[in-house]
C-alpha positions in Angstrom: 18.0 -3.4 2.2 14.8 -2.2 0.5 12.7 0.3 2.4 8.9 0.4 1.8 6.5 2.9 3.3 2.7 2.6 3.3 0.6 5.7 4.0 -3.1 6.4 4.0 -3.0 10.2 3.5 -6.8 10.9 4.3 -7.4 12.3 0.8 -4.8 14.9 1.5 -7.3 16.8 3.6 -4.5 18.5 5.6 -1.5 17.8 3.4 0.1 18.9 0.1 2.4 16.9 -2.2 5.3 18.8 -0.8 4.5 18.3 2.8 4.0 14.6 2.5 7.3 14.3 0.6 9.0 16.3 3.4 7.6 13.9 6.0 8.8 10.8 4.2 12.1 12.0 2.7 14.3 11.4 5.9 13.5 7.7 5.6 14.8 7.4 2.0 12.1 5.0 0.9 12.6 2.9 -2.2 8.9 2.2 -2.6 5.8 4.1 -1.3 2.3 2.6 -1.3 -0.4 5.3 -1.0 -4.1 5.0 -0.4 -6.8 7.7 -0.3 -4.6 9.6 -2.7 -6.3 12.4 -4.7 -6.7 12.2 -8.5 -4.9 14.1 -11.2 -1.3 15.1 -10.8 -1.1 14.9 -7.0 1.0 11.7 -6.9 3.3 13.0 -9.7 3.9 16.2 -7.8 4.7 14.3 -4.5 7.0 11.9 -6.4 8.9 14.8 -7.9 9.4 16.4 -4.5 10.5 13.1 -3.1 12.9 12.5 -6.0 11.3 9.2 -6.8 10.7 9.4 -10.6 8.3 6.5 -11.2 4.7 6.2 -10.2 1.3 4.6 -11.1 -2.1 5.7 -9.9 -5.2 3.5 -10.0 -8.5 4.5 -11.5 -10.9 2.8 -9.1 -11.9 5.2 -6.3 -12.5 3.7 -2.9 -16.2 3.6 -2.1 -16.7 5.5 -5.4 -15.3 8.7 -3.9 -14.3 10.1 -7.3 -15.3 13.8 -7.3 -15.8 14.5 -3.6 -13.4 14.9 -0.7 -11.3 17.8 -2.1 -7.7 18.0 -0.9 -6.2 20.9 1.0 -5.2 22.8 -2.1 -8.7 22.5 -3.7 -7.0 21.3 -6.9 -7.6 17.6 -6.5 -10.1 15.2 -5.0 -11.1 11.6 -4.6 -9.7 8.5 -2.9 -7.4 6.4 -5.1 -4.4 4.1 -4.7 -0.9 4.7 -6.0 2.6 3.1 -6.0 5.7 5.4 -6.2 9.2 3.9 -6.8 12.9 4.9 -7.2 13.2 2.2 -9.9 11.1 1.8 -13.1 7.6 0.3 -12.7 6.2 -2.2 -15.2 2.9 -3.9 -16.0 0.7 -1.5 -13.9 -2.8 -2.8 -13.4 -5.6 -2.7 -10.8 -7.8 -5.5 -9.4 -11.2 -5.2 -7.9 -11.6 -6.8 -4.4 -15.3 -7.8 -4.0 -16.3 -8.5 -0.4 -18.3 -7.2 2.5 -18.2 -3.5 3.4 -18.1 -0.5 1.3 -17.5 -0.9 -2.5 -15.6 -0.8 -4.7 -12.3 -1.7 -3.0 -9.2 -2.5 -5.0 -5.4 -3.0 -5.1 -3.1 -1.3 -7.6 -0.2 -3.5 -8.8 3.1 -2.8 -10.5 6.4 -4.7 -10.9 9.8 -3.3 -10.2 13.4 -4.5 -9.6 16.1 -3.5 -7.1 19.6 -4.9 -7.4 18.4 -7.7 -9.7 15.6 -8.7 -7.3 12.1 -8.6 -9.0 9.2 -7.5 -6.8 5.5 -7.2 -7.3 4.2 -4.2 -5.4 0.6 -3.6 -4.4 -1.1 -0.5 -2.9 -4.4 -1.5 -1.2 -7.4 0.0 0.6 -10.2 -2.3 1.8 -13.0 -2.2 4.4 -12.8 -4.3 7.6 -13.9 -7.9 7.1 -14.2 -8.8 10.8 -18.0 -9.1 10.7 -17.8 -11.7 7.8 -14.3 -12.9 7.4 -15.3 -15.6 4.9 -16.4 -13.0 2.4 -13.9 -10.2 3.2 -11.9 -8.3 0.6 -8.7 -9.7 2.2 -9.9 -13.2 1.5 -10.7 -12.2 -2.1 -7.1 -10.8 -2.3 -5.7 -14.1 -1.3 -7.6 -15.8 -4.1 -6.4 -13.3 -6.7 -2.8 -13.7 -5.6 -2.9 -17.4 -6.3 -2.9 -16.3 -10.0 0.5 -14.6 -9.6 3.8 -16.5 -9.6 6.1 -13.5 -8.7 9.0 -14.5 -6.5 8.5 -11.6 -4.2 5.4 -9.6 -3.4 4.7 -6.8 -1.0 1.2 -5.2 -0.5 1.0 -2.1 1.6 -2.1 -0.3 2.7 -5.0 0.3 5.0 -6.5 -3.2 5.7 -8.8 -1.9 8.3 -8.2 -5.0 10.4 -5.6 -5.9 13.1 -2.6 -8.2 12.5 -4.2 -11.2 14.3 -7.7 -10.7 12.9 -9.6 -13.5 11.1 -9.8 -11.6 7.7 -6.0 -11.7 7.3 -5.9 -15.4 8.0 -6.3 -16.5 4.3 -3.3 -14.3 3.4 -1.1 -15.8 6.1 -2.2 -19.3 5.0 -1.2 -18.3 1.4 2.3 -17.7 2.7 2.2 -14.0 3.4 4.0 -12.7 6.5 3.5 -9.5 8.5 6.5 -7.5 9.5 4.8 -6.5 12.8 4.8 -10.1 13.8 8.2 -10.9 12.3 10.0 -8.3 14.3 7.8 -8.8 17.5 6.5 -5.2 17.4 4.5 -4.2 20.5 1.1 -3.9 18.9 -0.8 -3.7 22.2 0.5 -0.2 22.9 0.5 1.1 19.4 -1.9 2.5 16.7 -1.7 3.6 13.1 -5.3 5.0 13.0 -6.8 7.9 15.0 -3.4 9.6 14.7 -4.8 13.0 15.5 -6.7 12.0 18.7 -6.1 10.2 22.0 -8.5 7.5 20.9 -7.2 4.0 20.3 -7.4 3.1 16.6 -5.3 -0.1 16.6 -2.6 -1.1 14.1 -4.7 -1.5 10.9 -2.1 -0.6 8.3 0.2 -3.4 7.1 2.9 -4.3 4.6 2.2 -8.0 4.0 4.9 -9.8 2.0 5.7 -13.1 0.5 8.8 -14.8 -1.1 12.5 -14.9 -0.9 13.2 -11.9 1.4 12.8 -11.1 5.0 11.6 -8.1 7.1 14.3 -6.7 9.4 12.5 -3.6 10.6 8.9 -2.4 11.1 8.1 1.0 12.4 5.2 3.5 12.8 6.4 6.9 11.7 4.8 9.0 14.4 4.9 12.8 14.2 4.1 15.5 16.7 1.6 17.1 14.2 0.1 14.3 12.1 -0.9 15.2 8.5 -3.5 12.4 8.3 -5.7 10.3 10.5 -3.2 7.5 9.8 0.5 7.4 10.7 2.7 6.2 7.8 4.3 2.8 8.4 7.7 1.5 7.3 9.3 -1.9 6.8 12.9 -2.7 5.6 13.6 -5.9 3.8 16.7 -7.9 3.1 16.7 -9.3 -0.4 19.3 -11.8 -1.8 20.8 -10.0 -4.8 20.0 -11.3 -8.2 17.9 -14.2 -7.0 14.5 -13.0 -8.3 13.1 -13.4 -11.8 13.0 -10.2 -13.8 10.2 -11.4 -16.1 6.7 -9.9 -16.1 5.2 -12.8 -14.2 1.7 -14.0 -15.0 -1.8 -12.7 -14.4 -3.5 -16.0 -14.5 -6.8 -16.6 -16.3 -8.2 -13.1 -15.6 -7.4 -9.8 -17.3 -6.7 -6.9 -15.0 -9.9 -5.0 -14.1 -8.3 -1.7 -14.9 -5.0 -0.4 -16.3 -3.5 2.4 -14.4 -2.1 5.8 -15.2 1.6 6.1 -14.8 4.6 8.2 -15.6 7.8 9.7 -14.5 7.8 12.6 -12.2 
């Protein structure tokens, strides 16, 4: 199985690279999708602590939060998206997601491969589209994904909308599935947001996926002392070995809006 975690770390307001790695390490993730991650070497340091040597970080800050929102250490700031992986990452790029709500929003993409199965991974942070689903960032994402012919795709992040909300409808109609729904998770009595309070925040973080694989597990990784206003989420996927293309796939007619910073931790 391939284990994927998605985590909005609240710009590392109360976390460090080492503490986030310590929180996630027991789950042995193969891929981690981060949002509201600070700039600079924050992701590289976390990846090193987690013993996951490959990472890419986007360059488009959510809502233009580039130089504000300092992290707990005071060394980094901003709200970006990142993908961290145990296997090498190729063709990293970032796409703008124009829609209602705060701007800019974006998704960071990179390709990887596990046991011969090729996967396009995305880390996303978008505003809610419930007030205008027809012009939501999630709908724009569904349009962009029509340009990609990758055999397997997973996009993790803070969608700011519930699993059965209208803004996610275009993604479902485009063939994406939601692990919460696939494993019949009890969403009525769960939340991924407002992790530090008793208030209901709903399950607004998702790992939507498409292609020749299947979600076998979906969990909210609750902790007694949350490090963020979001709980991390986890999905585990069964992938038929060797059945995916290992080619770079296609971007379609558009060029990526940004190329991303990457490296090995």
